[in-house]
ChimeraX commands (.cxc) that place a marker at each C-alpha (Angstrom):
marker #1 position 9.75,143.46,129.18 radius 0.5
marker #1 position 12.80,142.41,131.18 radius 0.5
marker #1 position 13.39,139.48,128.83 radius 0.5
marker #1 position 13.77,141.90,125.91 radius 0.5
marker #1 position 16.06,144.14,127.97 radius 0.5
marker #1 position 18.29,141.18,128.80 radius 0.5
marker #1 position 18.43,140.14,125.15 radius 0.5
marker #1 position 19.60,143.63,124.23 radius 0.5
marker #1 position 22.26,143.54,126.95 radius 0.5
marker #1 position 23.44,140.14,125.72 radius 0.5
marker #1 position 23.94,141.62,122.27 radius 0.5
marker #1 position 25.98,144.49,123.67 radius 0.5
marker #1 position 28.04,142.18,125.88 radius 0.5
marker #1 position 28.63,139.87,122.96 radius 0.5
marker #1 position 30.01,142.74,120.90 radius 0.5
marker #1 position 32.36,143.86,123.66 radius 0.5
marker #1 position 33.73,140.57,124.93 radius 0.5
marker #1 position 37.22,139.76,123.68 radius 0.5
marker #1 position 38.66,136.35,123.02 radius 0.5
marker #1 position 40.31,134.72,126.06 radius 0.5
marker #1 position 44.05,135.27,126.14 radius 0.5
marker #1 position 44.02,138.30,123.86 radius 0.5
marker #1 position 46.17,141.17,125.15 radius 0.5
marker #1 position 44.00,144.26,125.45 radius 0.5
marker #1 position 45.15,147.75,124.53 radius 0.5
marker #1 position 44.25,150.81,126.63 radius 0.5
marker #1 position 41.17,151.68,124.60 radius 0.5
marker #1 position 39.83,148.14,124.87 radius 0.5
marker #1 position 40.45,148.07,128.63 radius 0.5
marker #1 position 38.56,151.32,129.11 radius 0.5
marker #1 position 35.66,150.12,127.00 radius 0.5
marker #1 position 35.41,146.72,128.69 radius 0.5
marker #1 position 35.86,148.04,132.24 radius 0.5
marker #1 position 34.26,151.50,132.61 radius 0.5
marker #1 position 35.36,153.51,135.63 radius 0.5
marker #1 position 32.80,154.14,138.38 radius 0.5
marker #1 position 33.87,156.87,140.79 radius 0.5
marker #1 position 32.92,155.56,144.25 radius 0.5
marker #1 position 31.10,158.28,146.20 radius 0.5
marker #1 position 32.70,160.63,143.69 radius 0.5
marker #1 position 36.48,160.96,143.60 radius 0.5
marker #1 position 36.52,160.00,147.27 radius 0.5
marker #1 position 40.24,159.26,147.35 radius 0.5
marker #1 position 41.01,162.96,146.93 radius 0.5
marker #1 position 37.89,164.71,148.27 radius 0.5
marker #1 position 35.36,164.00,151.03 radius 0.5
marker #1 position 33.00,161.23,149.97 radius 0.5
marker #1 position 29.51,162.03,148.68 radius 0.5
marker #1 position 30.10,165.78,148.52 radius 0.5
marker #1 position 29.78,168.11,145.57 radius 0.5
marker #1 position 33.55,168.57,145.69 radius 0.5
marker #1 position 34.08,164.82,145.18 radius 0.5
marker #1 position 31.54,164.68,142.36 radius 0.5
marker #1 position 32.95,167.75,140.60 radius 0.5
marker #1 position 36.47,166.34,140.83 radius 0.5
marker #1 position 35.30,163.04,139.35 radius 0.5
marker #1 position 33.55,164.85,136.52 radius 0.5
marker #1 position 36.69,166.83,135.76 radius 0.5
marker #1 position 38.23,163.56,134.55 radius 0.5
marker #1 position 37.05,162.78,131.00 radius 0.5
marker #1 position 37.51,159.05,131.58 radius 0.5
marker #1 position 34.94,158.85,134.41 radius 0.5
marker #1 position 31.75,157.52,132.83 radius 0.5
marker #1 position 29.89,156.63,136.03 radius 0.5
marker #1 position 29.60,157.87,139.61 radius 0.5
marker #1 position 28.28,155.88,142.56 radius 0.5
marker #1 position 26.54,157.58,145.50 radius 0.5
marker #1 position 24.42,156.78,148.55 radius 0.5
marker #1 position 20.97,158.09,149.44 radius 0.5
marker #1 position 18.96,158.48,152.63 radius 0.5
marker #1 position 15.80,160.50,153.32 radius 0.5
marker #1 position 15.86,163.74,155.26 radius 0.5
marker #1 position 13.20,164.65,157.80 radius 0.5
marker #1 position 11.24,166.44,155.08 radius 0.5
marker #1 position 11.45,163.40,152.78 radius 0.5
marker #1 position 14.12,164.74,150.42 radius 0.5
marker #1 position 16.68,162.21,149.13 radius 0.5
marker #1 position 20.08,163.37,150.40 radius 0.5
marker #1 position 23.51,162.02,149.51 radius 0.5
marker #1 position 25.34,160.51,152.47 radius 0.5
marker #1 position 26.52,156.99,153.24 radius 0.5
marker #1 position 25.69,156.51,156.92 radius 0.5
marker #1 position 22.29,156.84,158.53 radius 0.5
marker #1 position 24.01,158.89,161.27 radius 0.5
marker #1 position 26.00,162.10,160.93 radius 0.5
marker #1 position 28.97,161.59,163.24 radius 0.5
marker #1 position 31.52,160.01,160.87 radius 0.5
marker #1 position 31.38,162.48,157.97 radius 0.5
marker #1 position 29.88,165.71,159.35 radius 0.5
marker #1 position 30.00,167.99,162.37 radius 0.5
marker #1 position 26.40,167.07,163.16 radius 0.5
marker #1 position 25.04,164.62,165.69 radius 0.5
marker #1 position 22.22,162.13,165.56 radius 0.5
marker #1 position 20.42,160.65,162.57 radius 0.5
marker #1 position 20.15,161.96,159.03 radius 0.5
marker #1 position 16.39,161.45,159.33 radius 0.5
marker #1 position 16.24,163.99,162.18 radius 0.5
marker #1 position 17.26,166.93,159.96 radius 0.5
marker #1 position 15.69,168.70,157.00 radius 0.5
marker #1 position 17.53,168.75,153.70 radius 0.5
marker #1 position 18.28,172.44,154.20 radius 0.5
marker #1 position 19.79,171.81,157.64 radius 0.5
marker #1 position 21.90,168.96,156.29 radius 0.5
marker #1 position 23.18,171.18,153.51 radius 0.5
marker #1 position 24.47,173.65,156.11 radius 0.5
marker #1 position 26.54,171.07,158.00 radius 0.5
marker #1 position 30.29,170.75,157.58 radius 0.5
marker #1 position 30.69,167.50,155.66 radius 0.5
marker #1 position 34.27,168.09,154.56 radius 0.5
marker #1 position 36.59,169.04,157.42 radius 0.5
marker #1 position 36.96,165.42,158.53 radius 0.5
marker #1 position 38.79,164.86,155.24 radius 0.5
marker #1 position 40.70,168.17,155.13 radius 0.5
marker #1 position 40.03,171.66,156.44 radius 0.5
marker #1 position 40.02,173.02,152.87 radius 0.5
marker #1 position 36.65,171.26,152.39 radius 0.5
marker #1 position 34.95,172.85,155.40 radius 0.5
marker #1 position 32.30,174.51,153.21 radius 0.5
marker #1 position 31.01,171.20,151.85 radius 0.5
marker #1 position 27.55,170.27,153.10 radius 0.5
marker #1 position 25.38,167.20,152.58 radius 0.5
marker #1 position 23.99,167.57,149.03 radius 0.5
marker #1 position 20.57,166.56,147.85 radius 0.5
marker #1 position 20.20,163.91,145.18 radius 0.5
marker #1 position 18.67,166.57,142.96 radius 0.5
marker #1 position 21.86,168.65,143.13 radius 0.5
marker #1 position 24.01,165.73,142.06 radius 0.5
marker #1 position 21.61,164.77,139.29 radius 0.5
marker #1 position 21.75,168.31,137.90 radius 0.5
marker #1 position 25.54,168.22,138.01 radius 0.5
marker #1 position 25.79,164.84,136.26 radius 0.5
marker #1 position 23.04,165.29,133.65 radius 0.5
marker #1 position 24.48,165.00,130.16 radius 0.5
marker #1 position 27.94,164.24,131.52 radius 0.5
marker #1 position 27.92,160.79,133.13 radius 0.5
marker #1 position 25.73,157.98,134.41 radius 0.5
marker #1 position 24.83,157.37,138.04 radius 0.5
marker #1 position 24.64,154.34,140.31 radius 0.5
marker #1 position 22.32,155.47,143.13 radius 0.5
marker #1 position 22.44,153.20,146.15 radius 0.5
marker #1 position 19.41,153.21,148.45 radius 0.5
marker #1 position 20.79,152.81,151.96 radius 0.5
marker #1 position 17.74,152.67,154.16 radius 0.5
marker #1 position 17.78,151.98,157.88 radius 0.5
marker #1 position 17.12,148.78,159.85 radius 0.5
marker #1 position 14.76,150.76,162.05 radius 0.5
marker #1 position 12.75,152.27,159.17 radius 0.5
marker #1 position 9.10,151.31,158.84 radius 0.5
marker #1 position 7.58,150.13,155.57 radius 0.5
marker #1 position 6.16,153.54,154.68 radius 0.5
marker #1 position 9.59,155.16,155.07 radius 0.5
marker #1 position 11.09,152.52,152.79 radius 0.5
marker #1 position 8.40,153.11,150.18 radius 0.5
marker #1 position 8.91,156.85,150.48 radius 0.5
marker #1 position 12.67,156.49,149.91 radius 0.5
marker #1 position 11.96,154.45,146.77 radius 0.5
marker #1 position 9.34,156.85,145.41 radius 0.5
marker #1 position 11.20,160.05,146.17 radius 0.5
marker #1 position 14.40,158.73,144.61 radius 0.5
marker #1 position 12.65,157.68,141.41 radius 0.5
marker #1 position 10.83,161.01,141.22 radius 0.5
marker #1 position 14.08,162.97,141.62 radius 0.5
marker #1 position 15.79,160.94,138.91 radius 0.5
marker #1 position 12.92,161.41,136.48 radius 0.5
marker #1 position 12.59,165.11,137.26 radius 0.5
marker #1 position 16.12,165.64,135.94 radius 0.5
marker #1 position 15.60,163.42,132.89 radius 0.5
marker #1 position 18.19,160.94,134.15 radius 0.5
marker #1 position 16.14,157.72,134.15 radius 0.5
marker #1 position 17.99,156.25,131.18 radius 0.5
marker #1 position 21.36,157.11,132.68 radius 0.5
marker #1 position 20.77,155.85,136.22 radius 0.5
marker #1 position 20.61,152.47,137.92 radius 0.5
marker #1 position 19.11,152.23,141.42 radius 0.5
marker #1 position 20.96,149.69,143.55 radius 0.5
marker #1 position 20.73,148.36,147.09 radius 0.5
marker #1 position 21.83,145.59,149.43 radius 0.5
marker #1 position 18.20,145.49,150.54 radius 0.5
marker #1 position 15.87,143.49,148.25 radius 0.5
marker #1 position 12.83,145.07,149.90 radius 0.5
marker #1 position 13.92,148.51,148.71 radius 0.5
marker #1 position 14.42,147.28,145.16 radius 0.5
marker #1 position 10.97,145.68,145.29 radius 0.5
marker #1 position 9.52,149.00,146.49 radius 0.5
marker #1 position 11.10,150.76,143.52 radius 0.5
marker #1 position 9.75,148.17,141.07 radius 0.5
marker #1 position 6.25,148.39,142.54 radius 0.5
marker #1 position 6.34,152.15,142.00 radius 0.5
marker #1 position 8.04,152.21,138.60 radius 0.5
marker #1 position 8.20,149.42,136.03 radius 0.5
marker #1 position 10.96,150.79,133.83 radius 0.5
marker #1 position 13.86,152.20,135.86 radius 0.5
marker #1 position 16.96,149.98,135.98 radius 0.5
marker #1 position 17.71,148.10,139.20 radius 0.5
marker #1 position 20.79,146.42,140.61 radius 0.5
marker #1 position 21.41,144.10,143.56 radius 0.5
marker #1 position 24.47,144.76,145.75 radius 0.5
marker #1 position 26.11,141.84,147.53 radius 0.5
marker #1 position 29.43,140.96,149.14 radius 0.5
marker #1 position 29.07,137.23,148.62 radius 0.5
marker #1 position 28.55,134.75,145.79 radius 0.5
marker #1 position 25.78,132.26,146.62 radius 0.5
marker #1 position 24.95,129.58,144.08 radius 0.5
marker #1 position 21.59,131.15,143.27 radius 0.5
marker #1 position 22.91,134.69,142.82 radius 0.5
marker #1 position 21.93,135.06,139.17 radius 0.5
marker #1 position 18.43,133.82,139.96 radius 0.5
marker #1 position 18.14,136.35,142.80 radius 0.5
marker #1 position 19.02,139.23,140.48 radius 0.5
marker #1 position 16.55,138.07,137.85 radius 0.5
marker #1 position 13.84,137.54,140.49 radius 0.5
marker #1 position 14.10,141.18,141.51 radius 0.5
marker #1 position 13.64,142.39,137.95 radius 0.5
marker #1 position 17.18,143.72,138.08 radius 0.5
marker #1 position 19.72,143.86,135.26 radius 0.5
marker #1 position 22.81,144.82,137.26 radius 0.5
marker #1 position 24.86,142.96,139.87 radius 0.5
marker #1 position 27.14,145.01,142.11 radius 0.5
marker #1 position 29.52,142.61,143.84 radius 0.5
marker #1 position 32.57,142.83,146.09 radius 0.5
marker #1 position 35.46,142.26,143.70 radius 0.5
marker #1 position 36.97,139.37,145.66 radius 0.5
marker #1 position 33.84,137.33,144.89 radius 0.5
marker #1 position 33.99,137.80,141.14 radius 0.5
marker #1 position 34.89,134.63,139.26 radius 0.5
marker #1 position 35.09,133.55,135.64 radius 0.5
marker #1 position 32.09,131.30,136.19 radius 0.5
marker #1 position 30.04,134.11,137.70 radius 0.5
marker #1 position 30.84,136.37,134.75 radius 0.5
marker #1 position 29.82,133.59,132.37 radius 0.5
marker #1 position 26.49,133.05,134.13 radius 0.5
marker #1 position 25.65,136.74,134.38 radius 0.5
marker #1 position 26.55,137.34,130.73 radius 0.5
marker #1 position 24.26,134.51,129.67 radius 0.5
marker #1 position 21.46,136.05,131.74 radius 0.5
marker #1 position 22.01,139.54,130.35 radius 0.5
marker #1 position 23.15,140.91,133.71 radius 0.5
marker #1 position 25.74,143.67,133.80 radius 0.5
marker #1 position 28.35,143.45,136.56 radius 0.5
marker #1 position 30.08,146.11,138.62 radius 0.5
marker #1 position 32.88,145.11,141.02 radius 0.5
marker #1 position 33.66,147.16,144.11 radius 0.5
marker #1 position 35.66,148.74,145.68 radius 0.5
marker #1 position 38.99,148.34,143.91 radius 0.5
marker #1 position 41.65,150.76,145.12 radius 0.5
marker #1 position 45.07,149.13,144.96 radius 0.5
marker #1 position 47.09,149.67,141.81 radius 0.5
marker #1 position 47.90,145.97,141.67 radius 0.5
marker #1 position 44.25,144.89,141.76 radius 0.5
marker #1 position 43.22,147.56,139.27 radius 0.5
marker #1 position 45.93,146.45,136.84 radius 0.5
marker #1 position 44.96,142.79,137.20 radius 0.5
marker #1 position 41.25,143.39,136.68 radius 0.5
marker #1 position 41.75,145.76,133.76 radius 0.5
marker #1 position 43.46,142.96,131.84 radius 0.5
marker #1 position 40.50,140.59,132.01 radius 0.5
marker #1 position 38.70,139.89,128.75 radius 0.5
marker #1 position 35.15,139.88,130.14 radius 0.5
marker #1 position 33.15,143.12,130.41 radius 0.5
marker #1 position 32.44,144.61,133.85 radius 0.5
marker #1 position 32.55,148.01,135.52 radius 0.5
marker #1 position 35.22,148.81,138.10 radius 0.5
marker #1 position 34.20,150.96,141.07 radius 0.5
marker #1 position 37.07,152.79,142.77 radius 0.5
marker #1 position 37.85,155.68,145.10 radius 0.5
marker #1 position 40.75,156.53,142.80 radius 0.5
marker #1 position 39.73,157.03,139.16 radius 0.5
marker #1 position 43.26,158.27,138.42 radius 0.5
marker #1 position 44.67,154.88,139.46 radius 0.5
marker #1 position 42.11,153.14,137.26 radius 0.5
marker #1 position 43.19,155.32,134.34 radius 0.5
marker #1 position 46.86,154.55,134.93 radius 0.5
marker #1 position 46.10,150.83,135.20 radius 0.5
marker #1 position 44.43,150.75,131.79 radius 0.5
marker #1 position 47.61,152.20,130.30 radius 0.5
marker #1 position 50.18,150.20,132.22 radius 0.5
marker #1 position 52.86,148.76,129.98 radius 0.5
marker #1 position 51.97,150.99,127.00 radius 0.5
marker #1 position 54.45,153.77,127.64 radius 0.5
marker #1 position 51.87,156.27,128.88 radius 0.5
marker link #1:1,2 radius 0.2
marker link #1:2,3 radius 0.2
marker link #1:3,4 radius 0.2
marker link #1:4,5 radius 0.2
marker link #1:5,6 radius 0.2
marker link #1:6,7 radius 0.2
marker link #1:7,8 radius 0.2
marker link #1:8,9 radius 0.2
marker link #1:9,10 radius 0.2
marker link #1:10,11 radius 0.2
marker link #1:11,12 radius 0.2
marker link #1:12,13 radius 0.2
marker link #1:13,14 radius 0.2
marker link #1:14,15 radius 0.2
marker link #1:15,16 radius 0.2
marker link #1:16,17 radius 0.2
marker link #1:17,18 radius 0.2
marker link #1:18,19 radius 0.2
marker link #1:19,20 radius 0.2
marker link #1:20,21 radius 0.2
marker link #1:21,22 radius 0.2
marker link #1:22,23 radius 0.2
marker link #1:23,24 radius 0.2
marker link #1:24,25 radius 0.2
marker link #1:25,26 radius 0.2
marker link #1:26,27 radius 0.2
marker link #1:27,28 radius 0.2
marker link #1:28,29 radius 0.2
marker link #1:29,30 radius 0.2
marker link #1:30,31 radius 0.2
marker link #1:31,32 radius 0.2
marker link #1:32,33 radius 0.2
marker link #1:33,34 radius 0.2
marker link #1:34,35 radius 0.2
marker link #1:35,36 radius 0.2
marker link #1:36,37 radius 0.2
marker link #1:37,38 radius 0.2
marker link #1:38,39 radius 0.2
marker link #1:39,40 radius 0.2
marker link #1:40,41 radius 0.2
marker link #1:41,42 radius 0.2
marker link #1:42,43 radius 0.2
marker link #1:43,44 radius 0.2
marker link #1:44,45 radius 0.2
marker link #1:45,46 radius 0.2
marker link #1:46,47 radius 0.2
marker link #1:47,48 radius 0.2
marker link #1:48,49 radius 0.2
marker link #1:49,50 radius 0.2
marker link #1:50,51 radius 0.2
marker link #1:51,52 radius 0.2
marker link #1:52,53 radius 0.2
marker link #1:53,54 radius 0.2
marker link #1:54,55 radius 0.2
marker link #1:55,56 radius 0.2
marker link #1:56,57 radius 0.2
marker link #1:57,58 radius 0.2
marker link #1:58,59 radius 0.2
marker link #1:59,60 radius 0.2
marker link #1:60,61 radius 0.2
marker link #1:61,62 radius 0.2
marker link #1:62,63 radius 0.2
marker link #1:63,64 radius 0.2
marker link #1:64,65 radius 0.2
marker link #1:65,66 radius 0.2
marker link #1:66,67 radius 0.2
marker link #1:67,68 radius 0.2
marker link #1:68,69 radius 0.2
marker link #1:69,70 radius 0.2
marker link #1:70,71 radius 0.2
marker link #1:71,72 radius 0.2
marker link #1:72,73 radius 0.2
marker link #1:73,74 radius 0.2
marker link #1:74,75 radius 0.2
marker link #1:75,76 radius 0.2
marker link #1:76,77 radius 0.2
marker link #1:77,78 radius 0.2
marker link #1:78,79 radius 0.2
marker link #1:79,80 radius 0.2
marker link #1:80,81 radius 0.2
marker link #1:81,82 radius 0.2
marker link #1:82,83 radius 0.2
marker link #1:83,84 radius 0.2
marker link #1:84,85 radius 0.2
marker link #1:85,86 radius 0.2
marker link #1:86,87 radius 0.2
marker link #1:87,88 radius 0.2
marker link #1:88,89 radius 0.2
marker link #1:89,90 radius 0.2
marker link #1:90,91 radius 0.2
marker link #1:91,92 radius 0.2
marker link #1:92,93 radius 0.2
marker link #1:93,94 radius 0.2
marker link #1:94,95 radius 0.2
marker link #1:95,96 radius 0.2
marker link #1:96,97 radius 0.2
marker link #1:97,98 radius 0.2
marker link #1:98,99 radius 0.2
marker link #1:99,100 radius 0.2
marker link #1:100,101 radius 0.2
marker link #1:101,102 radius 0.2
marker link #1:102,103 radius 0.2
marker link #1:103,104 radius 0.2
marker link #1:104,105 radius 0.2
marker link #1:105,106 radius 0.2
marker link #1:106,107 radius 0.2
marker link #1:107,108 radius 0.2
marker link #1:108,109 radius 0.2
marker link #1:109,110 radius 0.2
marker link #1:110,111 radius 0.2
marker link #1:111,112 radius 0.2
marker link #1:112,113 radius 0.2
marker link #1:113,114 radius 0.2
marker link #1:114,115 radius 0.2
marker link #1:115,116 radius 0.2
marker link #1:116,117 radius 0.2
marker link #1:117,118 radius 0.2
marker link #1:118,119 radius 0.2
marker link #1:119,120 radius 0.2
marker link #1:120,121 radius 0.2
marker link #1:121,122 radius 0.2
marker link #1:122,123 radius 0.2
marker link #1:123,124 radius 0.2
marker link #1:124,125 radius 0.2
marker link #1:125,126 radius 0.2
marker link #1:126,127 radius 0.2
marker link #1:127,128 radius 0.2
marker link #1:128,129 radius 0.2
marker link #1:129,130 radius 0.2
marker link #1:130,131 radius 0.2
marker link #1:131,132 radius 0.2
marker link #1:132,133 radius 0.2
marker link #1:133,134 radius 0.2
marker link #1:134,135 radius 0.2
marker link #1:135,136 radius 0.2
marker link #1:136,137 radius 0.2
marker link #1:137,138 radius 0.2
marker link #1:138,139 radius 0.2
marker link #1:139,140 radius 0.2
marker link #1:140,141 radius 0.2
marker link #1:141,142 radius 0.2
marker link #1:142,143 radius 0.2
marker link #1:143,144 radius 0.2
marker link #1:144,145 radius 0.2
marker link #1:145,146 radius 0.2
marker link #1:146,147 radius 0.2
marker link #1:147,148 radius 0.2
marker link #1:148,149 radius 0.2
marker link #1:149,150 radius 0.2
marker link #1:150,151 radius 0.2
marker link #1:151,152 radius 0.2
marker link #1:152,153 radius 0.2
marker link #1:153,154 radius 0.2
marker link #1:154,155 radius 0.2
marker link #1:155,156 radius 0.2
marker link #1:156,157 radius 0.2
marker link #1:157,158 radius 0.2
marker link #1:158,159 radius 0.2
marker link #1:159,160 radius 0.2
marker link #1:160,161 radius 0.2
marker link #1:161,162 radius 0.2
marker link #1:162,163 radius 0.2
marker link #1:163,164 radius 0.2
marker link #1:164,165 radius 0.2
marker link #1:165,166 radius 0.2
marker link #1:166,167 radius 0.2
marker link #1:167,168 radius 0.2
marker link #1:168,169 radius 0.2
marker link #1:169,170 radius 0.2
marker link #1:170,171 radius 0.2
marker link #1:171,172 radius 0.2
marker link #1:172,173 radius 0.2
marker link #1:173,174 radius 0.2
marker link #1:174,175 radius 0.2
marker link #1:175,176 radius 0.2
marker link #1:176,177 radius 0.2
marker link #1:177,178 radius 0.2
marker link #1:178,179 radius 0.2
marker link #1:179,180 radius 0.2
marker link #1:180,181 radius 0.2
marker link #1:181,182 radius 0.2
marker link #1:182,183 radius 0.2
marker link #1:183,184 radius 0.2
marker link #1:184,185 radius 0.2
marker link #1:185,186 radius 0.2
marker link #1:186,187 radius 0.2
marker link #1:187,188 radius 0.2
marker link #1:188,189 radius 0.2
marker link #1:189,190 radius 0.2
marker link #1:190,191 radius 0.2
marker link #1:191,192 radius 0.2
marker link #1:192,193 radius 0.2
marker link #1:193,194 radius 0.2
marker link #1:194,195 radius 0.2
marker link #1:195,196 radius 0.2
marker link #1:196,197 radius 0.2
marker link #1:197,198 radius 0.2
marker link #1:198,199 radius 0.2
marker link #1:199,200 radius 0.2
marker link #1:200,201 radius 0.2
marker link #1:201,202 radius 0.2
marker link #1:202,203 radius 0.2
marker link #1:203,204 radius 0.2
marker link #1:204,205 radius 0.2
marker link #1:205,206 radius 0.2
marker link #1:206,207 radius 0.2
marker link #1:207,208 radius 0.2
marker link #1:208,209 radius 0.2
marker link #1:209,210 radius 0.2
marker link #1:210,211 radius 0.2
marker link #1:211,212 radius 0.2
marker link #1:212,213 radius 0.2
marker link #1:213,214 radius 0.2
marker link #1:214,215 radius 0.2
marker link #1:215,216 radius 0.2
marker link #1:216,217 radius 0.2
marker link #1:217,218 radius 0.2
marker link #1:218,219 radius 0.2
marker link #1:219,220 radius 0.2
marker link #1:220,221 radius 0.2
marker link #1:221,222 radius 0.2
marker link #1:222,223 radius 0.2
marker link #1:223,224 radius 0.2
marker link #1:224,225 radius 0.2
marker link #1:225,226 radius 0.2
marker link #1:226,227 radius 0.2
marker link #1:227,228 radius 0.2
marker link #1:228,229 radius 0.2
marker link #1:229,230 radius 0.2
marker link #1:230,231 radius 0.2
marker link #1:231,232 radius 0.2
marker link #1:232,233 radius 0.2
marker link #1:233,234 radius 0.2
marker link #1:234,235 radius 0.2
marker link #1:235,236 radius 0.2
marker link #1:236,237 radius 0.2
marker link #1:237,238 radius 0.2
marker link #1:238,239 radius 0.2
marker link #1:239,240 radius 0.2
marker link #1:240,241 radius 0.2
marker link #1:241,242 radius 0.2
marker link #1:242,243 radius 0.2
marker link #1:243,244 radius 0.2
marker link #1:244,245 radius 0.2
marker link #1:245,246 radius 0.2
marker link #1:246,247 radius 0.2
marker link #1:247,248 radius 0.2
marker link #1:248,249 radius 0.2
marker link #1:249,250 radius 0.2
marker link #1:250,251 radius 0.2
marker link #1:251,252 radius 0.2
marker link #1:252,253 radius 0.2
marker link #1:253,254 radius 0.2
marker link #1:254,255 radius 0.2
marker link #1:255,256 radius 0.2
marker link #1:256,257 radius 0.2
marker link #1:257,258 radius 0.2
marker link #1:258,259 radius 0.2
marker link #1:259,260 radius 0.2
marker link #1:260,261 radius 0.2
marker link #1:261,262 radius 0.2
marker link #1:262,263 radius 0.2
marker link #1:263,264 radius 0.2
marker link #1:264,265 radius 0.2
marker link #1:265,266 radius 0.2
marker link #1:266,267 radius 0.2
marker link #1:267,268 radius 0.2
marker link #1:268,269 radius 0.2
marker link #1:269,270 radius 0.2
marker link #1:270,271 radius 0.2
marker link #1:271,272 radius 0.2
marker link #1:272,273 radius 0.2
marker link #1:273,274 radius 0.2
marker link #1:274,275 radius 0.2
marker link #1:275,276 radius 0.2
marker link #1:276,277 radius 0.2
marker link #1:277,278 radius 0.2
marker link #1:278,279 radius 0.2
marker link #1:279,280 radius 0.2
view
C-alpha cells in the first residue's frame, strides 16, 4: 500500500517542482512551500491554545497547523507541548496527573499576556472540530520518557480515534520524534499518515522514514539540503522544515524551487516573504 502512496506523492511533487534557477512568483512560492502554523499562530498568541489556533485560521493563507499532544489522567488527548504544566500554565506537576476537564480550567495564557488569561489547555477533539473543513493538521505525539508501553499505546490509539471521530484522517498527519510511538500508531491503524521528526540528517534518514511506513519527514530547517530534498522526492516523502521565524530565513527558503512545507510561529512573516520584491 505504501508503495502506491509514494508513487502518487511522486506524481504530485513532479507536477509542483520548478526548474532550478527559475524565479518564482508569489503564487508559486505559496504553492511550493505551504505555511504550517507552529502550535497555532504562536508568535502572537499563547502556543497550543484555542486563541492561537483561531488566529491562525483567520489567515486565509494558513493551510496547515502543527500541535502537540499528551494524554490526560482520564486518557484524553490534550494539546500542550510539555509533559509538565509549569512553563505554559498556572498549574503544577505533570499533565498526566490531571483530567482533561481540570486541564481545560487552568490558565494557559497569562504567561504570554494577561489578555489570554481565560485560555485553558484544549483537547485534541476541540482543535479537530475547529480545523475540520478549514485546514490540515500535523499532530505531534509527545509522549514521556517515563511512560510505560501501555501508556504509549494508549496515546497512539486515543489520538487516532479522535482524528477519525471528526472525519479528519485524510487531512491529518501524525508525527513524532519517537519511532516507538509511530510504530504504535501503525500497529493500531494501517492507513493514517505518519511522519518522523528529527533535528539531524543521518545518511540513512530516508530509509528510516520508509522503514516506519511514514510518508512525511519533519526536519530542523538547518539540516535541509538539496541532496536531502532530492532523495526524499525520489522516495515519495514529503518534507516539512521547522521552525523558521526570521524574515531573512523565510525569504531565502521561499525562493527555493523544490517543494516543502515551512513551519513557523509567524504565518504573517511567511506571507510577507512569499511576496517580497513584488510590490505587495
